[in-house]
PQR file with spaces between the fields and no chain letter, atoms N, CA, C, O and H, PARSE charges and radii, in Angstrom:
ATOM       1  N    MET     1      34.215   46.208   31.427 -0.4000 1.5000
ATOM       2  CA   MET     1      34.563   45.258   32.455 -0.0000 2.0000
ATOM       3  C    MET     1      33.316   44.449   32.788  0.5500 1.7000
ATOM       4  O    MET     1      32.220   44.996   32.915 -0.5500 1.4000
ATOM       5  N    THR     2      33.497   43.143   32.926 -0.4000 1.5000
ATOM       6  CA   THR     2      32.349   42.296   33.245 -0.0000 2.0000
ATOM       7  C    THR     2      31.940   42.472   34.703  0.5500 1.7000
ATOM       8  O    THR     2      32.716   42.955   35.529 -0.5500 1.4000
ATOM       9  H    THR     2      34.386   42.699   32.823  0.4000 1.0000
ATOM      10  N    SER     3      30.719   42.075   34.998 -0.4000 1.5000
ATOM      11  CA   SER     3      30.231   42.212   36.375 -0.0000 2.0000
ATOM      12  C    SER     3      31.004   41.300   37.328  0.5500 1.7000
ATOM      13  O    SER     3      31.213   41.653   38.489 -0.5500 1.4000
ATOM      14  H    SER     3      30.089   41.683   34.327  0.4000 1.0000
ATOM      15  N    LEU     4      31.427   40.135   36.846 -0.4000 1.5000
ATOM      16  CA   LEU     4      32.187   39.222   37.696 -0.0000 2.0000
ATOM      17  C    LEU     4      33.555   39.807   38.052  0.5500 1.7000
ATOM      18  O    LEU     4      33.999   39.712   39.197 -0.5500 1.4000
ATOM      19  H    LEU     4      31.257   39.849   35.903  0.4000 1.0000
ATOM      20  N    LEU     5      34.213   40.406   37.073 -0.4000 1.5000
ATOM      21  CA   LEU     5      35.511   41.028   37.340 -0.0000 2.0000
ATOM      22  C    LEU     5      35.352   42.214   38.275  0.5500 1.7000
ATOM      23  O    LEU     5      36.168   42.418   39.174 -0.5500 1.4000
ATOM      24  H    LEU     5      33.853   40.483   36.143  0.4000 1.0000
ATOM      25  N    LEU     6      34.317   42.984   38.065 -0.4000 1.5000
ATOM      26  CA   LEU     6      34.039   44.119   38.948 -0.0000 2.0000
ATOM      27  C    LEU     6      33.793   43.631   40.377  0.5500 1.7000
ATOM      28  O    LEU     6      34.269   44.243   41.333 -0.5500 1.4000
ATOM      29  H    LEU     6      33.654   42.818   37.335  0.4000 1.0000
ATOM      30  N    GLN     7      33.063   42.548   40.520 -0.4000 1.5000
ATOM      31  CA   GLN     7      32.796   41.970   41.837 -0.0000 2.0000
ATOM      32  C    GLN     7      34.102   41.522   42.501  0.5500 1.7000
ATOM      33  O    GLN     7      34.288   41.723   43.701 -0.5500 1.4000
ATOM      34  H    GLN     7      32.676   42.051   39.743  0.4000 1.0000
ATOM      35  N    ALA     8      34.997   40.922   41.731 -0.4000 1.5000
ATOM      36  CA   ALA     8      36.284   40.485   42.284 -0.0000 2.0000
ATOM      37  C    ALA     8      37.091   41.670   42.790  0.5500 1.7000
ATOM      38  O    ALA     8      37.683   41.603   43.867 -0.5500 1.4000
ATOM      39  H    ALA     8      34.846   40.759   40.756  0.4000 1.0000
ATOM      40  N    PHE     9      37.121   42.753   42.023 -0.4000 1.5000
ATOM      41  CA   PHE     9      37.862   43.937   42.451 -0.0000 2.0000
ATOM      42  C    PHE     9      37.223   44.583   43.681  0.5500 1.7000
ATOM      43  O    PHE     9      37.928   45.070   44.565 -0.5500 1.4000
ATOM      44  H    PHE     9      36.640   42.808   41.148  0.4000 1.0000
ATOM      45  N    GLU    10      35.916   44.586   43.737 -0.4000 1.5000
ATOM      46  CA   GLU    10      35.242   45.155   44.908 -0.0000 2.0000
ATOM      47  C    GLU    10      35.574   44.360   46.171  0.5500 1.7000
ATOM      48  O    GLU    10      35.800   44.940   47.233 -0.5500 1.4000
ATOM      49  H    GLU    10      35.344   44.190   43.020  0.4000 1.0000
ATOM      50  N    LYS    11      35.602   43.037   46.053 -0.4000 1.5000
ATOM      51  CA   LYS    11      35.960   42.213   47.207 -0.0000 2.0000
ATOM      52  C    LYS    11      37.428   42.401   47.570  0.5500 1.7000
ATOM      53  O    LYS    11      37.784   42.409   48.748 -0.5500 1.4000
ATOM      54  H    LYS    11      35.418   42.566   45.190  0.4000 1.0000
ATOM      55  N    ALA    12      38.270   42.552   46.565 -0.4000 1.5000
ATOM      56  CA   ALA    12      39.702   42.736   46.821 -0.0000 2.0000
ATOM      57  C    ALA    12      39.968   44.028   47.583  0.5500 1.7000
ATOM      58  O    ALA    12      40.947   44.115   48.324 -0.5500 1.4000
ATOM      59  H    ALA    12      37.980   42.545   45.608  0.4000 1.0000
ATOM      60  N    GLN    13      39.117   45.025   47.412 -0.4000 1.5000
ATOM      61  CA   GLN    13      39.291   46.296   48.117 -0.0000 2.0000
ATOM      62  C    GLN    13      39.209   46.129   49.631  0.5500 1.7000
ATOM      63  O    GLN    13      39.761   46.943   50.372 -0.5500 1.4000
ATOM      64  H    GLN    13      38.322   44.954   46.810  0.4000 1.0000
ATOM      65  N    SER    14      38.537   45.103   50.091 -0.4000 1.5000
ATOM      66  CA   SER    14      38.396   44.897   51.536 -0.0000 2.0000
ATOM      67  C    SER    14      39.585   44.148   52.139  0.5500 1.7000
ATOM      68  O    SER    14      39.679   44.016   53.359 -0.5500 1.4000
ATOM      69  H    SER    14      38.089   44.443   49.489  0.4000 1.0000
ATOM      70  N    LEU    15      40.479   43.664   51.302 -0.4000 1.5000
ATOM      71  CA   LEU    15      41.654   42.946   51.795 -0.0000 2.0000
ATOM      72  C    LEU    15      42.694   43.931   52.320  0.5500 1.7000
ATOM      73  O    LEU    15      42.690   45.099   51.934 -0.5500 1.4000
ATOM      74  H    LEU    15      40.402   43.771   50.310  0.4000 1.0000
ATOM      75  N    PRO    16      43.583   43.472   53.194 -0.5600 1.5000
ATOM      76  CA   PRO    16      44.693   44.325   53.614  0.2800 2.0000
ATOM      77  C    PRO    16      45.560   44.686   52.400  0.5500 1.7000
ATOM      78  O    PRO    16      45.578   43.963   51.405 -0.5500 1.4000
ATOM      79  N    GLU    17      46.268   45.800   52.493 -0.4000 1.5000
ATOM      80  CA   GLU    17      47.042   46.291   51.346 -0.0000 2.0000
ATOM      81  C    GLU    17      48.049   45.269   50.833  0.5500 1.7000
ATOM      82  O    GLU    17      48.222   45.131   49.622 -0.5500 1.4000
ATOM      83  H    GLU    17      46.254   46.388   53.302  0.4000 1.0000
ATOM      84  N    TYR    18      48.717   44.548   51.738 -0.4000 1.5000
ATOM      85  CA   TYR    18      49.720   43.589   51.271 -0.0000 2.0000
ATOM      86  C    TYR    18      49.070   42.482   50.441  0.5500 1.7000
ATOM      87  O    TYR    18      49.671   42.004   49.479 -0.5500 1.4000
ATOM      88  H    TYR    18      48.576   44.660   52.722  0.4000 1.0000
ATOM      89  N    LEU    19      47.855   42.069   50.796 -0.4000 1.5000
ATOM      90  CA   LEU    19      47.151   41.056   50.006 -0.0000 2.0000
ATOM      91  C    LEU    19      46.641   41.636   48.688  0.5500 1.7000
ATOM      92  O    LEU    19      46.625   40.946   47.669 -0.5500 1.4000
ATOM      93  H    LEU    19      47.366   42.457   51.577  0.4000 1.0000
ATOM      94  N    GLN    20      46.229   42.889   48.710 -0.4000 1.5000
ATOM      95  CA   GLN    20      45.824   43.544   47.466 -0.0000 2.0000
ATOM      96  C    GLN    20      46.999   43.585   46.498  0.5500 1.7000
ATOM      97  O    GLN    20      46.839   43.338   45.302 -0.5500 1.4000
ATOM      98  H    GLN    20      46.242   43.449   49.538  0.4000 1.0000
ATOM      99  N    ASP    21      48.194   43.903   47.029 -0.4000 1.5000
ATOM     100  CA   ASP    21      49.381   43.947   46.176 -0.0000 2.0000
ATOM     101  C    ASP    21      49.721   42.566   45.628  0.5500 1.7000
ATOM     102  O    ASP    21      50.078   42.434   44.457 -0.5500 1.4000
ATOM     103  H    ASP    21      48.324   44.104   48.000  0.4000 1.0000
ATOM     104  N    GLU    22      49.613   41.531   46.471 -0.4000 1.5000
ATOM     105  CA   GLU    22      49.866   40.168   46.001 -0.0000 2.0000
ATOM     106  C    GLU    22      48.864   39.781   44.913  0.5500 1.7000
ATOM     107  O    GLU    22      49.228   39.187   43.898 -0.5500 1.4000
ATOM     108  H    GLU    22      49.323   41.639   47.422  0.4000 1.0000
ATOM     109  N    PHE    23      47.617   40.123   45.140 -0.4000 1.5000
ATOM     110  CA   PHE    23      46.574   39.848   44.151 -0.0000 2.0000
ATOM     111  C    PHE    23      46.886   40.567   42.839  0.5500 1.7000
ATOM     112  O    PHE    23      46.772   39.984   41.760 -0.5500 1.4000
ATOM     113  H    PHE    23      47.322   40.606   45.965  0.4000 1.0000
ATOM     114  N    ALA    24      47.279   41.835   42.940 -0.4000 1.5000
ATOM     115  CA   ALA    24      47.572   42.630   41.745 -0.0000 2.0000
ATOM     116  C    ALA    24      48.750   42.056   40.974  0.5500 1.7000
ATOM     117  O    ALA    24      48.704   41.962   39.748 -0.5500 1.4000
ATOM     118  H    ALA    24      47.371   42.308   43.816  0.4000 1.0000
ATOM     119  N    VAL    25      49.808   41.671   41.686 -0.4000 1.5000
ATOM     120  CA   VAL    25      50.984   41.093   41.024 -0.0000 2.0000
ATOM     121  C    VAL    25      50.588   39.817   40.289  0.5500 1.7000
ATOM     122  O    VAL    25      50.936   39.639   39.122 -0.5500 1.4000
ATOM     123  H    VAL    25      49.845   41.748   42.682  0.4000 1.0000
ATOM     124  N    GLN    26      49.867   38.935   40.961 -0.4000 1.5000
ATOM     125  CA   GLN    26      49.448   37.674   40.341 -0.0000 2.0000
ATOM     126  C    GLN    26      48.536   37.917   39.142  0.5500 1.7000
ATOM     127  O    GLN    26      48.677   37.277   38.100 -0.5500 1.4000
ATOM     128  H    GLN    26      49.583   39.079   41.909  0.4000 1.0000
ATOM     129  N    PHE    27      47.614   38.836   39.302 -0.4000 1.5000
ATOM     130  CA   PHE    27      46.675   39.141   38.227 -0.0000 2.0000
ATOM     131  C    PHE    27      47.405   39.697   37.004  0.5500 1.7000
ATOM     132  O    PHE    27      47.122   39.295   35.876 -0.5500 1.4000
ATOM     133  H    PHE    27      47.499   39.356   40.148  0.4000 1.0000
ATOM     134  N    LEU    28      48.339   40.616   37.224 -0.4000 1.5000
ATOM     135  CA   LEU    28      49.100   41.192   36.110 -0.0000 2.0000
ATOM     136  C    LEU    28      49.968   40.136   35.432  0.5500 1.7000
ATOM     137  O    LEU    28      50.081   40.120   34.207 -0.5500 1.4000
ATOM     138  H    LEU    28      48.569   40.943   38.141  0.4000 1.0000
ATOM     139  N    GLU    29      50.578   39.257   36.220 -0.4000 1.5000
ATOM     140  CA   GLU    29      51.377   38.174   35.637 -0.0000 2.0000
ATOM     141  C    GLU    29      50.501   37.247   34.801  0.5500 1.7000
ATOM     142  O    GLU    29      50.904   36.817   33.720 -0.5500 1.4000
ATOM     143  H    GLU    29      50.486   39.269   37.216  0.4000 1.0000
ATOM     144  N    ASP    30      49.316   36.942   35.292 -0.4000 1.5000
ATOM     145  CA   ASP    30      48.393   36.079   34.547 -0.0000 2.0000
ATOM     146  C    ASP    30      47.967   36.727   33.231  0.5500 1.7000
ATOM     147  O    ASP    30      47.891   36.057   32.201 -0.5500 1.4000
ATOM     148  H    ASP    30      48.989   37.291   36.170  0.4000 1.0000
ATOM     149  N    ILE    31      47.694   38.018   33.270 -0.4000 1.5000
ATOM     150  CA   ILE    31      47.298   38.733   32.050 -0.0000 2.0000
ATOM     151  C    ILE    31      48.438   38.719   31.040  0.5500 1.7000
ATOM     152  O    ILE    31      48.221   38.444   29.860 -0.5500 1.4000
ATOM     153  H    ILE    31      47.756   38.562   34.107  0.4000 1.0000
ATOM     154  N    GLU    32      49.653   39.017   31.500 -0.4000 1.5000
ATOM     155  CA   GLU    32      50.805   39.024   30.598 -0.0000 2.0000
ATOM     156  C    GLU    32      51.060   37.641   30.019  0.5500 1.7000
ATOM     157  O    GLU    32      51.373   37.514   28.836 -0.5500 1.4000
ATOM     158  H    GLU    32      49.829   39.241   32.459  0.4000 1.0000
ATOM     159  N    SER    33      50.929   36.606   30.839 -0.4000 1.5000
ATOM     160  CA   SER    33      51.111   35.238   30.369 -0.0000 2.0000
ATOM     161  C    SER    33      50.062   34.874   29.324  0.5500 1.7000
ATOM     162  O    SER    33      50.379   34.270   28.300 -0.5500 1.4000
ATOM     163  H    SER    33      50.674   36.710   31.800  0.4000 1.0000
ATOM     164  N    GLU    34      48.835   35.239   29.584 -0.4000 1.5000
ATOM     165  CA   GLU    34      47.750   34.959   28.636 -0.0000 2.0000
ATOM     166  C    GLU    34      47.985   35.672   27.313  0.5500 1.7000
ATOM     167  O    GLU    34      47.738   35.109   26.247 -0.5500 1.4000
ATOM     168  H    GLU    34      48.577   35.730   30.416  0.4000 1.0000
ATOM     169  N    MET    35      48.461   36.912   27.382 -0.4000 1.5000
ATOM     170  CA   MET    35      48.732   37.666   26.157 -0.0000 2.0000
ATOM     171  C    MET    35      49.868   37.020   25.359  0.5500 1.7000
ATOM     172  O    MET    35      49.824   36.995   24.129 -0.5500 1.4000
ATOM     173  H    MET    35      48.661   37.369   28.248  0.4000 1.0000
ATOM     174  N    ARG    36      50.888   36.497   26.057 -0.4000 1.5000
ATOM     175  CA   ARG    36      51.981   35.806   25.357 -0.0000 2.0000
ATOM     176  C    ARG    36      51.462   34.543   24.670  0.5500 1.7000
ATOM     177  O    ARG    36      51.846   34.247   23.539 -0.5500 1.4000
ATOM     178  H    ARG    36      50.923   36.517   27.056  0.4000 1.0000
ATOM     179  N    TRP    37      50.580   33.789   25.362 -0.4000 1.5000
ATOM     180  CA   TRP    37      50.018   32.587   24.760 -0.0000 2.0000
ATOM     181  C    TRP    37      49.196   32.924   23.522  0.5500 1.7000
ATOM     182  O    TRP    37      49.299   32.250   22.497 -0.5500 1.4000
ATOM     183  H    TRP    37      50.268   34.029   26.282  0.4000 1.0000
ATOM     184  N    VAL    38      48.391   33.955   23.621 -0.4000 1.5000
ATOM     185  CA   VAL    38      47.569   34.361   22.476 -0.0000 2.0000
ATOM     186  C    VAL    38      48.469   34.717   21.300  0.5500 1.7000
ATOM     187  O    VAL    38      48.197   34.329   20.163 -0.5500 1.4000
ATOM     188  H    VAL    38      48.307   34.502   24.454  0.4000 1.0000
ATOM     189  N    GLN    39      49.537   35.453   21.574 -0.4000 1.5000
ATOM     190  CA   GLN    39      50.459   35.837   20.505 -0.0000 2.0000
ATOM     191  C    GLN    39      51.159   34.608   19.922  0.5500 1.7000
ATOM     192  O    GLN    39      51.281   34.481   18.703 -0.5500 1.4000
ATOM     193  H    GLN    39      49.758   35.768   22.497  0.4000 1.0000
ATOM     194  N    THR    40      51.617   33.711   20.784 -0.4000 1.5000
ATOM     195  CA   THR    40      52.308   32.510   20.318 -0.0000 2.0000
ATOM     196  C    THR    40      51.395   31.645   19.461  0.5500 1.7000
ATOM     197  O    THR    40      51.794   31.171   18.398 -0.5500 1.4000
ATOM     198  H    THR    40      51.518   33.814   21.774  0.4000 1.0000
ATOM     199  N    LEU    41      50.176   31.444   19.927 -0.4000 1.5000
ATOM     200  CA   LEU    41      49.258   30.573   19.203 -0.0000 2.0000
ATOM     201  C    LEU    41      48.713   31.204   17.930  0.5500 1.7000
ATOM     202  O    LEU    41      48.197   30.499   17.064 -0.5500 1.4000
ATOM     203  H    LEU    41      49.852   31.830   20.791  0.4000 1.0000
ATOM     204  N    SER    42      48.819   32.518   17.807 -0.4000 1.5000
ATOM     205  CA   SER    42      48.330   33.178   16.599 -0.0000 2.0000
ATOM     206  C    SER    42      49.356   33.146   15.474  0.5500 1.7000
ATOM     207  O    SER    42      49.031   33.451   14.326 -0.5500 1.4000
ATOM     208  H    SER    42      49.238   33.091   18.511  0.4000 1.0000
ATOM     209  N    GLN    43      50.592   32.780   15.796 -0.4000 1.5000
ATOM     210  CA   GLN    43      51.636   32.728   14.775 -0.0000 2.0000
ATOM     211  C    GLN    43      51.603   31.365   14.089  0.5500 1.7000
ATOM     212  O    GLN    43      51.446   30.338   14.749 -0.5500 1.4000
ATOM     213  H    GLN    43      50.857   32.533   16.729  0.4000 1.0000
ATOM     214  N    PRO    44      51.750   31.357   12.778 -0.5600 1.5000
ATOM     215  CA   PRO    44      51.732   30.080   12.063  0.2800 2.0000
ATOM     216  C    PRO    44      52.965   29.242   12.404  0.5500 1.7000
ATOM     217  O    PRO    44      54.093   29.731   12.340 -0.5500 1.4000
ATOM     218  N    GLN    45      52.744   27.992   12.763 -0.4000 1.5000
ATOM     219  CA   GLN    45      53.844   27.101   13.096 -0.0000 2.0000
ATOM     220  C    GLN    45      53.663   25.715   12.477  0.5500 1.7000
ATOM     221  O    GLN    45      54.168   24.735   13.026 -0.5500 1.4000
ATOM     222  H    GLN    45      51.828   27.595   12.815  0.4000 1.0000
ATOM     223  N    PRO    46      52.966   25.607   11.365 -0.5600 1.5000
ATOM     224  CA   PRO    46      52.702   24.271   10.830  0.2800 2.0000
ATOM     225  C    PRO    46      53.930   23.597   10.230  0.5500 1.7000
ATOM     226  O    PRO    46      53.971   22.369   10.165 -0.5500 1.4000
ATOM     227  N    ALA    47      54.933   24.356    9.789 -0.4000 1.5000
ATOM     228  CA   ALA    47      56.082   23.762    9.107 -0.0000 2.0000
ATOM     229  C    ALA    47      56.808   22.763   10.008  0.5500 1.7000
ATOM     230  O    ALA    47      57.072   21.638    9.585 -0.5500 1.4000
ATOM     231  H    ALA    47      54.900   25.354    9.841  0.4000 1.0000
ATOM     232  N    LYS    48      57.128   23.146   11.218 -0.4000 1.5000
ATOM     233  CA   LYS    48      57.852   22.258   12.127 -0.0000 2.0000
ATOM     234  C    LYS    48      56.999   21.049   12.492  0.5500 1.7000
ATOM     235  O    LYS    48      57.499   19.925   12.523 -0.5500 1.4000
ATOM     236  H    LYS    48      56.914   24.061   11.562  0.4000 1.0000
ATOM     237  N    LEU    49      55.735   21.269   12.764 -0.4000 1.5000
ATOM     238  CA   LEU    49      54.841   20.170   13.106 -0.0000 2.0000
ATOM     239  C    LEU    49      54.705   19.206   11.929  0.5500 1.7000
ATOM     240  O    LEU    49      54.706   17.989   12.117 -0.5500 1.4000
ATOM     241  H    LEU    49      55.329   22.182   12.739  0.4000 1.0000
ATOM     242  N    ASP    50      54.590   19.743   10.726 -0.4000 1.5000
ATOM     243  CA   ASP    50      54.519   18.897    9.531 -0.0000 2.0000
ATOM     244  C    ASP    50      55.784   18.063    9.375  0.5500 1.7000
ATOM     245  O    ASP    50      55.714   16.882    9.034 -0.5500 1.4000
ATOM     246  H    ASP    50      54.589   20.731   10.572  0.4000 1.0000
ATOM     247  N    GLN    51      56.939   18.673    9.625 -0.4000 1.5000
ATOM     248  CA   GLN    51      58.211   17.944    9.516 -0.0000 2.0000
ATOM     249  C    GLN    51      58.263   16.788   10.513  0.5500 1.7000
ATOM     250  O    GLN    51      58.652   15.674   10.164 -0.5500 1.4000
ATOM     251  H    GLN    51      56.996   19.632    9.902  0.4000 1.0000
ATOM     252  N    LEU    52      57.872   17.063   11.745 -0.4000 1.5000
ATOM     253  CA   LEU    52      57.900   16.018   12.767 -0.0000 2.0000
ATOM     254  C    LEU    52      56.915   14.896   12.458  0.5500 1.7000
ATOM     255  O    LEU    52      57.229   13.721   12.652 -0.5500 1.4000
ATOM     256  H    LEU    52      57.556   17.968   12.028  0.4000 1.0000
ATOM     257  N    ALA    53      55.732   15.251   11.980 -0.4000 1.5000
ATOM     258  CA   ALA    53      54.728   14.242   11.638 -0.0000 2.0000
ATOM     259  C    ALA    53      55.198   13.387   10.466  0.5500 1.7000
ATOM     260  O    ALA    53      55.037   12.167   10.483 -0.5500 1.4000
ATOM     261  H    ALA    53      55.477   16.205   11.823  0.4000 1.0000
ATOM     262  N    THR    54      55.774   14.020    9.456 -0.4000 1.5000
ATOM     263  CA   THR    54      56.283   13.283    8.292 -0.0000 2.0000
ATOM     264  C    THR    54      57.390   12.324    8.699  0.5500 1.7000
ATOM     265  O    THR    54      57.426   11.178    8.249 -0.5500 1.4000
ATOM     266  H    THR    54      55.904   15.011    9.443  0.4000 1.0000
ATOM     267  N    LYS    55      58.295   12.796    9.552 -0.4000 1.5000
ATOM     268  CA   LYS    55      59.384   11.940   10.019 -0.0000 2.0000
ATOM     269  C    LYS    55      58.837   10.744   10.792  0.5500 1.7000
ATOM     270  O    LYS    55      59.290    9.617   10.592 -0.5500 1.4000
ATOM     271  H    LYS    55      58.266   13.727    9.917  0.4000 1.0000
ATOM     272  N    ALA    56      57.870   10.980   11.667 -0.4000 1.5000
ATOM     273  CA   ALA    56      57.286    9.891   12.450 -0.0000 2.0000
ATOM     274  C    ALA    56      56.588    8.875   11.550  0.5500 1.7000
ATOM     275  O    ALA    56      56.727    7.668   11.751 -0.5500 1.4000
ATOM     276  H    ALA    56      57.502   11.895   11.830  0.4000 1.0000
ATOM     277  N    LEU    57      55.847    9.354   10.569 -0.4000 1.5000
ATOM     278  CA   LEU    57      55.168    8.440    9.645 -0.0000 2.0000
ATOM     279  C    LEU    57      56.165    7.644    8.817  0.5500 1.7000
ATOM     280  O    LEU    57      55.977    6.446    8.605 -0.5500 1.4000
ATOM     281  H    LEU    57      55.735   10.334   10.406  0.4000 1.0000
ATOM     282  N    ASN    58      57.219    8.293    8.347 -0.4000 1.5000
ATOM     283  CA   ASN    58      58.255    7.597    7.578 -0.0000 2.0000
ATOM     284  C    ASN    58      58.957    6.547    8.430  0.5500 1.7000
ATOM     285  O    ASN    58      59.183    5.426    7.973 -0.5500 1.4000
ATOM     286  H    ASN    58      57.372    9.266    8.519  0.4000 1.0000
ATOM     287  N    ASN    59      59.299    6.901    9.657 -0.4000 1.5000
ATOM     288  CA   ASN    59      59.941    5.933   10.549 -0.0000 2.0000
ATOM     289  C    ASN    59      59.039    4.733   10.790  0.5500 1.7000
ATOM     290  O    ASN    59      59.508    3.595   10.814 -0.5500 1.4000
ATOM     291  H    ASN    59      59.115    7.811   10.028  0.4000 1.0000
ATOM     292  N    SER    60      57.762    4.978   10.967 -0.4000 1.5000
ATOM     293  CA   SER    60      56.822    3.887   11.186 -0.0000 2.0000
ATOM     294  C    SER    60      56.699    3.015    9.940  0.5500 1.7000
ATOM     295  O    SER    60      56.692    1.788   10.038 -0.5500 1.4000
ATOM     296  H    SER    60      57.381    5.902   10.948  0.4000 1.0000
ATOM     297  N    ALA    61      56.604    3.639    8.778 -0.4000 1.5000
ATOM     298  CA   ALA    61      56.473    2.892    7.523 -0.0000 2.0000
ATOM     299  C    ALA    61      57.718    2.063    7.230  0.5500 1.7000
ATOM     300  O    ALA    61      57.622    1.005    6.608 -0.5500 1.4000
ATOM     301  H    ALA    61      56.610    4.636    8.698  0.4000 1.0000
ATOM     302  N    ASN    62      58.881    2.529    7.669 -0.4000 1.5000
ATOM     303  CA   ASN    62      60.144    1.826    7.419 -0.0000 2.0000
ATOM     304  C    ASN    62      60.558    0.939    8.592  0.5500 1.7000
ATOM     305  O    ASN    62      61.720    0.549    8.702 -0.5500 1.4000
ATOM     306  H    ASN    62      58.959    3.388    8.174  0.4000 1.0000
ATOM     307  N    SER    63      59.613    0.625    9.456 -0.4000 1.5000
ATOM     308  CA   SER    63      59.844   -0.245   10.617 -0.0000 2.0000
ATOM     309  C    SER    63      60.991    0.240   11.499  0.5500 1.7000
ATOM     310  O    SER    63      61.740   -0.568   12.047 -0.5500 1.4000
ATOM     311  H    SER    63      58.669    0.941    9.366  0.4000 1.0000
ATOM     312  N    LYS    64      61.125    1.539   11.635 -0.4000 1.5000
ATOM     313  CA   LYS    64      62.168    2.107   12.498 -0.0000 2.0000
ATOM     314  C    LYS    64      61.596    2.511   13.858  0.5500 1.7000
ATOM     315  O    LYS    64      62.213    3.267   14.608 -0.5500 1.4000
ATOM     316  H    LYS    64      60.516    2.196   11.190  0.4000 1.0000
ATOM     317  N    THR    65      60.426    2.002   14.152 -0.4000 1.5000
ATOM     318  CA   THR    65      59.800    2.287   15.442 -0.0000 2.0000
ATOM     319  C    THR    65      59.498    0.976   16.134  0.5500 1.7000
ATOM     320  O    THR    65      59.469   -0.076   15.494 -0.5500 1.4000
ATOM     321  H    THR    65      59.924    1.388   13.542  0.4000 1.0000
ATOM     322  N    LYS    66      59.276    1.028   17.426 -0.4000 1.5000
ATOM     323  CA   LYS    66      58.852   -0.175   18.137 -0.0000 2.0000
ATOM     324  C    LYS    66      57.703    0.184   19.070  0.5500 1.7000
ATOM     325  O    LYS    66      57.629    1.288   19.610 -0.5500 1.4000
ATOM     326  H    LYS    66      59.300    1.882   17.945  0.4000 1.0000
ATOM     327  N    ILE    67      56.834   -0.763   19.236 -0.4000 1.5000
ATOM     328  CA   ILE    67      55.654   -0.564   20.069 -0.0000 2.0000
ATOM     329  C    ILE    67      56.068   -0.683   21.531  0.5500 1.7000
ATOM     330  O    ILE    67      56.702   -1.658   21.935 -0.5500 1.4000
ATOM     331  H    ILE    67      56.894   -1.660   18.798  0.4000 1.0000
ATOM     332  N    LEU    68      55.700    0.324   22.313 -0.4000 1.5000
ATOM     333  CA   LEU    68      56.004    0.337   23.741 -0.0000 2.0000
ATOM     334  C    LEU    68      54.719    0.523   24.531  0.5500 1.7000
ATOM     335  O    LEU    68      53.796    1.208   24.089 -0.5500 1.4000
ATOM     336  H    LEU    68      55.186    1.116   21.985  0.4000 1.0000
ATOM     337  N    GLY    69      54.671   -0.085   25.682 -0.4000 1.5000
ATOM     338  CA   GLY    69      53.566    0.146   26.598 -0.0000 2.0000
ATOM     339  C    GLY    69      53.854    1.386   27.431  0.5500 1.7000
ATOM     340  O    GLY    69      54.967    1.911   27.416 -0.5500 1.4000
ATOM     341  H    GLY    69      55.420   -0.641   26.041  0.4000 1.0000
ATOM     342  N    PHE    70      52.852    1.845   28.151 -0.4000 1.5000
ATOM     343  CA   PHE    70      53.027    3.043   28.974 -0.0000 2.0000
ATOM     344  C    PHE    70      54.139    2.869   30.004  0.5500 1.7000
ATOM     345  O    PHE    70      54.855    3.821   30.314 -0.5500 1.4000
ATOM     346  H    PHE    70      51.947    1.419   28.163  0.4000 1.0000
ATOM     347  N    ASP    71      54.283    1.661   30.530 -0.4000 1.5000
ATOM     348  CA   ASP    71      55.296    1.428   31.553 -0.0000 2.0000
ATOM     349  C    ASP    71      56.704    1.333   30.971  0.5500 1.7000
ATOM     350  O    ASP    71      57.672    1.255   31.726 -0.5500 1.4000
ATOM     351  H    ASP    71      53.702    0.888   30.278  0.4000 1.0000
ATOM     352  N    GLN    72      56.835    1.337   29.662 -0.4000 1.5000
ATOM     353  CA   GLN    72      58.143    1.244   29.017 -0.0000 2.0000
ATOM     354  C    GLN    72      58.644    2.582   28.484  0.5500 1.7000
ATOM     355  O    GLN    72      59.755    2.651   27.958 -0.5500 1.4000
ATOM     356  H    GLN    72      56.048    1.400   29.049  0.4000 1.0000
ATOM     357  N    LEU    73      57.873    3.618   28.603 -0.4000 1.5000
ATOM     358  CA   LEU    73      58.277    4.910   28.056 -0.0000 2.0000
ATOM     359  C    LEU    73      59.358    5.562   28.852  0.5500 1.7000
ATOM     360  O    LEU    73      59.801    6.658   28.510 -0.5500 1.4000
ATOM     361  H    LEU    73      56.971    3.562   29.031  0.4000 1.0000
């Protein structure tokens, strides 16, 4: 455990129990969310992205696109 994380837990110990529980719930949710992101990003997903990029390039090359400004999106 890093010293910063240890410091956070030490400070959290001085909070009332209901705030400690809120902190714990949020912290656990953040950890689980981060783990899901790591897992998602570690899986290869280039096929779909390649398909979308190829389609966009083909549409542009075949004049099937139009130039829009930010206010027209």
